[in-house]
C-alpha positions in Angstrom: -13.8 9.2 -18.9 -11.0 10.5 -21.1 -7.2 9.8 -20.8 -4.2 11.6 -21.6 -0.8 10.1 -22.4 2.0 12.8 -21.9 5.7 13.0 -21.3 7.4 14.9 -18.4 11.1 15.5 -19.4 13.9 18.0 -19.1 13.5 20.8 -16.7 9.9 19.6 -16.2 11.0 16.6 -14.3 11.6 18.8 -11.3 7.8 19.8 -11.1 6.4 18.2 -8.1 3.2 16.1 -8.2 1.0 18.9 -6.8 2.6 21.4 -8.9 1.9 19.3 -12.0 -1.8 19.1 -11.0 -1.8 23.0 -11.1 0.2 23.2 -14.4 -2.3 20.8 -16.1 -5.2 22.9 -14.9 -3.5 25.9 -16.3 -2.8 24.2 -19.6 -6.4 23.1 -20.2 -7.7 26.6 -19.3 -5.3 28.3 -21.7 -6.0 25.8 -24.4 -9.9 26.7 -24.0 -10.6 23.0 -23.2 -13.3 22.8 -20.6 -13.1 20.0 -17.9 -15.7 19.0 -15.6 -15.4 20.2 -11.8 -17.0 19.2 -8.6 -19.8 21.3 -7.3 -20.1 23.1 -4.1 -18.3 26.0 -2.5 -14.7 25.1 -3.6 -15.0 23.3 -7.0 -11.9 21.5 -8.4 -11.3 19.7 -11.8 -11.9 15.9 -11.9 -8.3 14.9 -12.7 -6.6 11.6 -11.8 -3.1 10.6 -12.3 -1.6 7.1 -12.3 1.4 6.4 -10.2 2.7 10.1 -9.3 6.1 10.4 -10.6 9.0 11.2 -7.9 10.7 14.7 -8.5 13.7 14.5 -10.6 12.3 11.5 -12.7 11.5 11.7 -16.4 8.8 9.9 -17.9 7.4 9.2 -21.4 4.3 7.4 -20.3 2.4 9.6 -17.8 -1.3 9.0 -17.7 -4.0 11.4 -16.6 -7.8 10.9 -16.6 -10.4 13.7 -16.9 -13.8 14.6 -17.8 -15.0 17.1 -20.5 -17.9 19.3 -20.1 -18.9 19.1 -23.7 -18.4 17.0 -26.8 -14.6 17.8 -27.7 -13.1 15.7 -30.5 -10.4 13.8 -28.6 -7.8 13.4 -31.4 -7.6 17.4 -31.6 -6.9 17.9 -28.0 -3.2 17.1 -27.8 -2.4 19.8 -30.3 -4.3 22.4 -28.6 -2.6 21.5 -25.2 0.8 21.4 -26.6 0.4 24.9 -28.1 0.1 26.2 -24.6 2.1 23.8 -22.6 5.5 24.6 -20.8 8.8 23.1 -21.9 9.2 19.6 -21.1 5.5 18.6 -20.9 4.0 17.3 -24.2 0.8 15.3 -24.6 1.3 12.4 -26.9 -2.4 11.1 -27.2 -5.8 11.6 -26.0 -8.4 8.8 -26.0 -11.3 7.2 -24.0 -10.2 5.4 -21.1 -11.3 1.6 -20.9 -9.1 0.4 -18.1 -8.5 1.3 -14.6 -5.2 2.5 -13.1 -5.4 -0.1 -10.4 -4.7 -2.7 -13.3 -1.1 -1.3 -13.6 1.3 -3.8 -12.0 4.6 -3.5 -13.7 6.7 -0.5 -15.1 9.7 -0.3 -17.1 12.5 2.2 -16.1 15.8 3.2 -17.5 18.7 4.7 -15.6 22.2 5.9 -15.9 24.4 5.4 -13.0 27.4 7.7 -13.0 30.8 7.1 -11.3 33.3 9.7 -10.3 36.0 7.0 -9.9 36.2 3.3 -11.0 33.1 2.0 -12.8 32.1 -1.4 -11.7 31.6 -4.2 -14.4 28.1 -4.4 -15.8 28.0 -8.0 -15.6 28.9 -8.0 -11.7 26.2 -5.4 -11.2 23.6 -7.4 -13.2 24.5 -10.5 -11.5 23.8 -8.9 -8.3 20.4 -7.3 -9.2 19.1 -10.8 -11.0 20.7 -13.3 -8.4 18.7 -15.5 -6.2 17.9 -12.7 -3.7 18.3 -9.1 -3.1 17.9 -8.0 0.6 17.3 -4.6 1.6 15.8 -2.4 4.2 12.5 -1.3 2.8 11.0 1.7 4.5 7.4 3.2 4.4 5.9 6.0 6.2 5.0 4.0 9.2 7.6 1.2 9.4 10.6 -0.4 8.0 11.4 -4.0 7.3 14.4 -6.1 6.0 13.0 -7.7 2.8 13.9 -9.7 -0.2 13.1 -7.4 -3.1 14.2 -9.8 -5.9 10.5 -11.1 -6.6 9.8 -7.3 -7.4 12.2 -7.3 -10.4 10.9 -9.1 -13.3 13.9 -8.3 -15.5 17.0 -6.2 -15.6 19.9 -5.5 -18.0 23.1 -3.5 -17.3 25.5 -2.3 -20.1 28.4 0.0 -20.2 27.9 3.5 -21.1 29.9 6.9 -21.1 30.8 7.7 -17.4 28.9 4.8 -15.8 26.4 2.0 -16.4 23.1 2.0 -18.2 20.4 0.0 -16.3 17.1 -1.0 -17.7 14.6 -3.0 -15.6 11.0 -3.9 -15.1 9.9 -3.4 -11.5 6.8 -4.1 -9.7 4.3 -1.0 -9.3 1.0 -0.8 -7.3 0.4 -2.0 -3.8 3.6 -4.3 -4.0 6.3 -2.1 -5.6 10.0 -1.2 -5.9 10.8 2.1 -6.9 14.0 2.8 -9.1 15.6 4.7 -6.1 14.9 1.7 -4.0 16.7 -0.5 -6.4 19.7 1.7 -6.4 19.6 1.6 -2.6 19.5 -2.1 -2.6 22.6 -2.2 -5.0 24.4 0.2 -2.8 23.6 -1.7 0.4 24.5 -5.1 -0.8 27.7 -4.1 -2.6 29.0 -0.6 -1.5 31.7 -0.4 -4.3 28.7 -0.5 -6.9 27.0 2.7 -5.3 26.9 5.2 -8.0 27.7 9.0 -7.3 24.8 10.2 -9.4 21.7 8.5 -11.0 19.3 9.9 -13.6 15.9 7.9 -14.0 13.3 7.6 -16.7 9.8 5.9 -16.7 9.4 4.0 -20.0 6.3 2.1 -20.0 3.5 0.7 -17.8 2.1 -2.9 -17.9 -0.8 -4.8 -16.4 -0.1 -8.2 -14.4 0.3 -10.0 -17.7 3.0 -7.6 -19.0 0.6 -6.3 -21.7 1.2 -2.6 -22.3 -1.2 -0.4 -20.3 -2.7 2.5 -21.9 
């Protein structure tokens, strides 16, 4: 199995996960890189993405696994794909996969919280996030529950920036996870005065359970 490391930034952040799959298929076709497909009446390419990205979130650490039909030299694939990729999608590396996506347990995110009026103190917001507990209503497709999400935050730092506050945090991923949007909801739910009027998100890096960078 081979793996792509790529970024999805700028206008590309508004591409849904389903559209991203279609886009990547077209990129491979245009680049003349043949990937293996399933057999049968309606074949589809073997493509697998790690932790699908929410619409509107940028990322510089997206991972996609795929199989080739032939013996393509992996180091040359990024240049070929980038030559036909749309703006905002850029392949950073291509290599043989040695680890499974289920090993991903943490991810680094950065966010900028913008405020139309008074900007709260960075130290106050950080104290809320990194305090003894952070209670919120966590919803899934099937249920909702009031939980303490503090154990799902490994670290967080909040600093002043133009127009708001810059946040960088390492959040749990996988089965037990906390999304950046849920973290902002927790902030707003516990301290409405800290609720931002607008937020931009970016996924920065992925890690395993030992906080070793995952590739």
